[in-house]
N, C-alpha and C positions, 0 to 999 in steps of 0.2 A: 325424763330420766336424768338422774343426777351425776353429774361428772364428779362429785365429791365422793363417790362411792370408793371405799378402800380397795375393792377389787379391780376397779378401772386404774386406780393409781399403781397398784402392784403389777398389773398386767403390763403397763407401760414400761415398767422396770425390768421386765422378764428378759429381754435380749441382752442388755448390758450385764445382767447378774450372771447369766449362763456364760457370757464371753469372759468376764473375769474369773469365774469359777475354773473354766477351761484353761486359762492362762497360769494357773498355779502348778505346782509339782505334785499334786496329789496323785494323779494317774501313775506317774513314774514311781513314787514312793509305794503305793499299793502293789504295783507289779513286782517291784523288787522285793518286797516283804513276802509275797506269796511264793515267789520262786525261791527265796532263801529257805523258806519253810519246807518247800518240796524237796530241796537239796538235803536239808537236815533230816528229813524223813527217808533218806535213801532212795528217792524218786519212787517210793511206794505210793499206791493210790492213797489220796488224802480224803479225810472225813471231815467235811465242813458244815457249820451251822451258821445261818445268816438270820438275824433278828431285826424286826423293825416294828414299830407301833404307829397307828394312825397313818398319817400322810407317808410315813416311811415303809410301811408294809408292802405298798406295790414296788418300792425299790428293792426290798429284799427278795421279792418274787423275781424281779428283773435280774438281780445279781445271780440267783440260782441258775437261770437259764443261760445267762452270759458265761458263767464259769464253766457250766456243763458243756456248752457249745464251743468255746473258744480254748479251754484247757483240758477238755475231756476228763473233768473230775467226775468220777461215777457216783459218788455218794454226797449229795448236797441236800440240806433241808432248809426251808425258808419258813420261819415261824413268827408268830406274835410272841411278846415277851412271856405272857402267862404260860403258853404252851412250852416255850423254850426252857423256862424255869423248872417245869416238871421233867423235861427231858434231861436236863443237866443235874438234877437232883439224885445223888447216888442212891438214896433210899428207895427210888422208883425205878431208875434204869441205870445200868452200868455201861455207859457208852463212852468211848474215848474219841475226842475230837482233835484233829490235827489243828484246826483253826475255828474260832468263833468270831464273826463280824457282827458288830452292833452298829445300826445306822440311826443317827439322831441329828437333825438339823441344828437344834440348839445345843447339843452335847450334854444337856442337863436333865434329859428324860430319866425320871427315877426308875422305871422299870428296866431300862438298859443299863443303868448303874448296878441294879440288883443281879442282872445277868452277869455282868463283869465280875462281881464279887463271888459268885458261885464258880466262875471260871478260875479265879484265883485259887480258891480252895481245892478245886479239882485238878489244878495244874494245867489248864488249857490255855493256849495263847489267845489272847483277846485283842481285837482291833476296833477302834472306834472310829467310823467315818463320819465326819461332821462338817458343818459349815460354821462352826464357831472358831474364833480365835483361840489358838491352844493356850495361851497364857491366861484365859478367863476360866479355864477348866482345871487349874492347878490345885484348887481346893476340893476337887471331886475325884479326879484321876491322878495317880502317881505312875508315871511311865517308868518302866523298867524292862527287863529282857522279855517278859511275856505279856506286858501290857503296853500297847501303843496307840497313839492318837494320829490319825491321818486327817488333815484338815484341808478343804478347798476354800477357806477364807482368804481374801485377796485384800491386802492393805490398800490398794488403789481403787477398791470398789467403794465409791462415796455415796452408794444408795441406801445404805443402812440395812437394818435386819428386815426380813420379810414379815409383814404385819397381816393379821387376820387368820381366821380359822381354815381357810381353804389354801392349799398349797399351789403356788405357781412354780417358782424356781426351786423350792425345797424338795420337791420330788424329782423334777426333771434334772437338775444339776447333778445330784449324785448318781443318777442313772448314767448320765453322759460321762461322768468321771469313770465309772466302772467299765462302760463301753469303750471309751477311748483307751483304757488300759491295754486292751487286747487288739484293737484294729487300728489304732494310731490315727484317728480322723483329724482332719484339719478343723480349726475353730470355724472357718467359714462354712463348712458342711453342716455343722450344727446350727449356726445361724440361719442357713437356708431352710433347715427343717422347721424352724420357728416361723420364718416368713410363709412357708408353705402352709403351715398349720393355720396361720392368720388368713390366708387367701382361701383355704378350703372353707373355713367358717363363713367368710364373707359371701360365699356362694350358696349358702343354705337359707332356706326360708324360715328364719328365726321367729317371725311373727307367727306363723302357723304352728310351729313347734311349741312356742311359749303358751299360745292359747289352748293348745291340746293338754299340755302339762297342768295348766290352771284347772282344766275340767277333770282330767284323770291323771294323777300324779304317780304313774306307774312307768317304768322304763325296763324293757327287756334287752339284755346284752348277750350276744351269741359269741362264744370264743372257742379257740382250740388249745391244745396243750401248751403251745409256746406263745400264745397271745393272751394268756391269763394275766400277765402283769398290767396290760393296758386295761383289761376288764376290771380288775381290782381298783385301778386308779379311777375308772369312771364310777364305779360304785362308791368309792370313798368321797369323791368330789360332790356327787349329787346327794348323797345322804347326809353328809356333814353340813352342806348348806341348807338342808331342810327342803330343798326344791322337790325332790322325788324319791320314791322308793326304787331301788333298782334290783332286778331279778337276773341272776346269771345263769346261763345255760351252756353247758358243755355240748358242743354241737352234735355229735353222733348220739350222745346219751339222751338228747332232746327228743329224739325220734321214738324212744320207748315210753310214749304216753304224755310227756310234759307239754305237747302241742294242745292238749285239752285246755290248759290254762288260757291260751290266747283265744280260744273259742268261746270260753265261758265267761271271761272277765274283760272289761274295757281297759284300755291302756293308751298312753300318748305317743310312745316312741319306741321303735325297734332300732337298735344299733348292731350292725352285723360286722364283725371284725374279720376281714378277708385277706388272706395272702394271695397274691396275684402273680402272675408270670407275664413276660413280655412276648408277644408274638409279632413277627415281622412278616410283611406280605409284599411282594414285588409284582407290580402290574404296569405294563407300558413304560418300563424303564424307571418308574418311581417306587419308592419304599415307604410303606406306611406301617405305624407302629400302633398296636392296640394291646390293652391289658385284658387278660383272660384269668378265670378262676383256676386255682391250682389243681383242683380235682373235680370229679363229676358231682360228688356229694354237695360241695359248695355251689355248683350250678343249681341243683335241685332245690337246696335250701333257700337261695336268693329268690328263686321262682315262687316257692311257698311263702316266704316272708312278704314279699312284695304283694302277693295275692291277699294274705290275711290282713295286712295293713290297709289295702284298699277296701276290703269288706268291712273293717272296724273304723274306718276314717281316721287312721292313725298315720304318724309320719315314719318313713323308712330311710335310714342313713347306712351307707356302707363306708367304713373307715378302713384304710388298708393301702399298701404300696406294693410294688414288685421287688422290694428289697430282699435280697437272697438270705441274708443272715437274720435269724430272729431278732438278735439284739438291736440291729439297725432298724428292722420293721418297727419294733416297740418304740424306739426313740422317735420315729417319724410320726407314729399314731399318737403317743403321749404328748407330742408337742401341739397336737390339735386341742387337747382338752382344756387347757386354761382359757383359750379364746372361746370355746363352745359354752362352758359353764358360766363364764362372765357375760356373754352376749344374751344368753337365755335369762340370767338373772336380772340384767339390765332391762330387758323387755317386760319382765315381771315386776319391775320396780323393787327388786330384792338385791341388797348388796351381799353377794354370796360369801364374801370375806368376813362379814359381820352380820349375819342374818338375825341375831338377837344381841341386845346390848351387852349382856353379861351371862355368865354361866347360871343357870337357874339353881337356887339354893337347894332344891330337891335333888339335883344331880351332882352337887359340889362334893359330897361324900365319896361319890364314885370316882370322880375326877382326881381327887387328892388322896385316894387310897394308897397306902404305902406297904401294906402287910403282904405276905406270901400268898400264893394261890394254891 
C-alpha cells in the first residue's frame, strides 16, 4: 500500500485543518448575521434555503437540521444547486426567502455563483460559507448589504488547500462551524470526535470489508430523518471514489418491501446509523454504563440486519453515539467517514482522493457545464 496516496496525506492533515477552521470567527459572524436578519424580520418565522453541491450537499443537509433544531426555524430547505435554481426562478415559483446560504469550500463553484445571482435579482439576502480566503473571491462576489461572505480560512493554517476529489476537511469543517454556532463547543471536543472516529475505524475488520467490496461493490445504508446528513456523506464519499454504489434506506419505509433487495442481490456491507441512549445500572454498589437503541424499531432492525448479513456473508457496521442533539450526533458520525473510506481504499490499493488521473473527456462537458437547468 502506498503512503504516497493523496488520501492518506490529506487525512493526516485533517485534525489541524479542523482546528484552524474552528479558531476563526466564522461561527460568530454567521450567528450574528442570522440573528440580525431575524430581528430585521420582526422576529417572524424565517424562510431559509441552503444550497450545496457535491461534497457540500451533506453540509447543506446538516445545516438544515441544525438550524431547525437549534433555532426552531420551521421552514428550511436543503437543495442541490439545480433544484435551488428552479425554486428561486420567479417564472416557476414565487417564494420569498429570508435567507439563502450557499456552501462552497473553494468559493468558486459556478453553480453556487448562479444561485447568488438569482438571489440578487429576487432581492433575497445571500451568504456564502466558504473555506477560501475572502480576498481571492473579490472578482467573483461583491459584498454589500444583501451579499455576504463568511470564511473559515485561517492565515495560520499552513497545510494548504485540500486536494483530491474526496472531502476530508471540506465537509466536516463547515458542518462544525454551523454546529459551533449554536452550541458553542470547545475546539478540544471537536478534536476528540476526530480521534474517536480514527479509533472506531481501527477496530473494524477493514481487510474483510475491502474483500467483500471487491467482490460485490454494493453498500446499504440505513438512516432516520435526522441522520440523513451522515447517510448522504457516506453515499458521496463511496460513489465519488468509485469504490462502491450506495443504496440509502429510510428505516421505517424500508419495511414496506425494500428488504426484498437484500434477499435477492448480493452486497458487501450494511451500515446502520443508530441513535443510542445511555443506560445506568447499579449492582453491588458499582455503576455500569451501557448503550441501548433509542426505540424498539431499531432493536428489531438491528436484529434483522445482523441476520441478513450473516446469511449473505456480508459485513455489518453500526455507526452512532448517544449524543442527544442531532447536530452533535452527525458531527461524531461524520468524523468517522474520512478514516473509513481512506482505510478501505488503501486496502483495495485505491487512492480515494485520486481514483482516476483526470476527469474523463466524456464527462468533461457535464463537469464544466455553465448553463441553466
